[in-house]
N, C-alpha and C positions, 0 to 999 in steps of 0.2 A: 504494500500500500504506500502511495506517495504521501508525504507529509510536508509538501512545499508550503512555506510561509512567505508572504510578502511583507507583512507588518506584524508587530505584537502590540496590540492595543488594549487587550483585556483577557482575563482568564475565562469569563463567563461563556463566550461563544465556542470555546475549545471543548473537544470531547476527551475522554480519558485516554484514548489511543494517542492523540496529538500531544497531550501532556506527558504521557509516558515516553514518547519519542524525544521530547525536549529534555526530560530528565536523563534519559539514556545518553543523549548527545553530550551532556555535561560531564559524564563519567571520565572520559579521557582527560578532560581539562582539570578535573579534581586531581588525577594522578600527576598532571603537568605541574601543579603547584608545589610538588615535592622535589622537582628537579633542581639541581644547582643553577642551570642555565634556563632562565624563565623568559625566553624570547624566541618567537617564531617569525617566519617570514610569510605566513599565510596571507595576510592582508597588506603586504608591502605595496606601497603606491596608492593605497586607499586612504580616504579621509573620513572620519566620523565627526559630525557636528554635534556638540553637546549644548543644547538650548535649554538652559535652566532658568526659567522665569520665576522660580520660587527657590529660595535659599535651601541648599542642601550640601553638606560637606561629604558625608559618607557615600551616598549614592553616586554623586558626581565623580568622586575619586575612584570608586569601584569601576564605573564605566570607563573612565579615562585609563585606568590601569589595565583593564581587560583589552581595550583597543591597543594600547602600547605593547602588551605581551603578544598580541597577534601580529605586530609589526605595522599597525596602522598609525597615521597621524591623527591628531584631533584639533578641531577648532572649537573654542569655548565661548559661549555667551552666558553671562551670569546676571542675575536680577539687578544687583547693585550698579552694574555698568550698562544696563540695557537701554536701548533707545526708546523702549516703552515708557521710561521715565520722562521722555521728552514728548510723549504723545503719539508715537508711532504705533500703528495697529499691529496685532499679533501676526496677521497674514502678511503684512508688508515686511515685518522683521524676518519671518521665515522665508519669504521669497528672496530677500537679500541674502540670507544664508544659502539658499538653494542655488543662487546665481554664482556662488563660490564653488559650486560643483562638488559637494560632499557625496559620499557613497551611501550614507545613512544619516538619519537625524534621531537623536535621543532627546526626548522632550519631557520636561517636568513643568507643570503649570498648576496654579491655584484654582483654575476653573475646570469643573468636571466636563469631560467631552472634548477638551482642547486637543488631545492627541489624535482623536478620530477626525476632528475638524481639519487639522493640518494634513493628515494622511490622504484626504480627498482632494487636496490641492497641490500636492507635490508628487514628483515622479520617482522618488527614492524611498527605500524602506524607512518606516517610522517605528521607534520603540517607545512605549509609554513608560516613563520613569516616575509616574505618579501624577494623577490629575484630580485635583480637588478632593472630594470625598468619594470619588467613583472607584478607582482601582489602582493597585500598584503591582502589576503582574509579575515583574521579576522578583519581588519580595515573596509573593506566593509560591513561585517556583523554587526559590532557594530554601524556603521553609519546608516545602514538600521533600526536596532532596535531603535535607537534614533529618527529617522524620523517617524517611525511607531507609537512610543509612543506619540510624540508631535503632529503629524498631524492626527493621527487616522487611517492612511492608507499609503500604498506605491503606489497604483495604480494611474497612470496619473499625478504624481507630476511634477511641473515645477522646474527644478534643474539648478542652475548656479554654475559652478566650475571656480575658478579664480586662475591664476598663471602659474607655469611651468608644463603645462599638458604633454608636450613631455617626460619629465623624471620621471613623477609621477606614481609609482605603485599604490598609493592610488587612484588616479583619474581613472586608468584603472579598478581596482576592483569595484569601485563605478559605473562606466559607464556600465560594464558588468552586475552588479546586478540590478541597477535601470531600465535599459532598458528592462529587462525581465518583469517588472511591468508596461510597457507602459509610462515610464517617458519621458518628453520632456527636453532634456539636452542641455544647452547652455554652450559652452566653451569660456573663455575669457582670454587673456593674450598677452604678446608681440609676434609679428609675428614669431620670430624664435622658440618660444615654442608652436606654434599653427599650425603645418603643416596640409595640406589638408587630409593626410592619416588618421588622427584621426576620420574623419567622417565615416570611414569604420569599426570602432570598433563596432558600433551598429546602429540600426535605430533611427530616430528622434534626430539626433545630428546636431547642427549648431555651426559654429564658428563666434564669433562676436568680433571685435577688440576693440570696445569702451565699457568700463565698464558700463557707464550709460545706454546704449542700452541693454546690457546683463542682467542687473538687473531688467529690466522692468517686473513687475508682478511675479518675482521669488518667489516661496514658500519656497525653501531651497537654502541657499547660502553657498557654501563651499570655504573657502580660504585655499589654499595649502601652506605648508611650503616652503619657498624659500631658496635654498642653497646659502649662501652668496657669495661663490666663483664664482657662475655663474653671479653675478651682475657686475663682472669685464670684462665680455665679451664685445666685441665691440658693441657700440650703446646702451648700457643699463647700467646705474649706479643706485645706490640705491635711490638717490633723484628723478630720473625720474620714477622709479617703484612706489615710494610713490605717486608722483603727478598723475600718470595715473591709478594705479591699487589698491591702498590701499583701504580696505573696511572701510569707514568712516560712521558716523551717517547720514550725508547728503545723501550719496550714498545709504545707506541701506533703506532710506525712499522711494526710487524709486521702491523697491521690494514690494511684497504683504504686507499689514499692519501686518499680523501675521507671516511673514517670520521668519524662524529660521536660526541660523548661526552655522556652523560646522567648526572645524579646527582640523586636525589630530595631531597637536602638534609635537614637542614643538613650541609654538608660539614665533615669534620675534615681540614683541609689538612695534608698531610704524613703522613696515615695512609692513608686509602683512595685518595687521589689527590694527585699532585704538583701544587703550585701552578702550575707552568709549563703543565700540561695543563688545569687548571681555568680558567686565564685565556687559553687559546689560542683561535684562530679556530675550531677544531673543537668547542669546548665550547658546549653549548646550555643551560647551567645557568640563565642569566637568561631565556632564551626560555621555558624550562619554567615559570618563575614567572609570566610574562605570560600564557602559554597556559593556566595554571591558572585565572586570573581569567576568561578567555573561556569555558572549559569549564564553570566553576561558574555563571557568568551564564546560559549556555545551559541548564543543567540546572534552575536555579531558574525560568527562563522557561518551560521545557517543563512542569515539574511543577506550577507555581503559576498561570501565566497560561494556558498550554496551547493556545489555539486560533488565535492570530494569528501572523503572520509576523514573526520577529525582525528581518528585513531592513527592514521598515517602520519599526520603532522606531529602528534604527540610522540610517536616512535622516532621520528626524525630528530626531535629535540632531545630525546633520551640518548640517542647515539652521539649527538653533538656535545652532550654534557660529559661524556666519558673520554 
């Protein structure tokens, strides 16, 4: 079966075979991260445009590093220096980027749907690096790769997601992805961030207000990053969030004994997650970062190089490093 992709805009429209294909494509690039020589010529002569209209350090550096390790050049547009500050429209800015002839555009934007909007107006592959509260597909893929590596499978896992589900594109991408593998998903957080409509995102979703109940038997526990400005909303202060929803060692013991802990980063230690949990053997936070590189390398390879086997390039690098 062909799994050709032109863009990666969201997880929701993908089926489990396409997702499995992308996760499998990332495997040789996971191995590649262990080589002394971390440089391929796969995309030599290609240029990746990083159009980050919303501030992000981790995701931008991850994509830039992925492109560099494949041998590609990057051109970078960041929010603080963007012509949008001067009143230029999104489409004019992206057309200017396209006129510089990149081979793909990675876009992050505060408006939901921005990546799809751009993809309909340019002729090169577009990767969504996060759009508003819609999706963050590469985060969903790297989380799935981490779960599959640690748990041995994705099918039927019991997943608990804690925090601001309402505003989280990370939660949405994970819900769409994991539900395609029959996951049982429990959402937990303050009532204002846990509306009933979330149950419509996928099958087998339940909303649980008490963290202790939500963690019961969970095999994967994901604590979301909390925007601190939202903790000034009526009825919720930081100390109350910590009291009711922080993932602590005692609470984690309510989950499955082999449960793993994910966090999309950056973590606010002592708010969403206790440092003892963040640094525990059950924590996969650093693995997520490494797997993010592998996933993004695989995507750039798939969308820009497209026709050859990534395993061949990883083998070439292995020989070159000896």
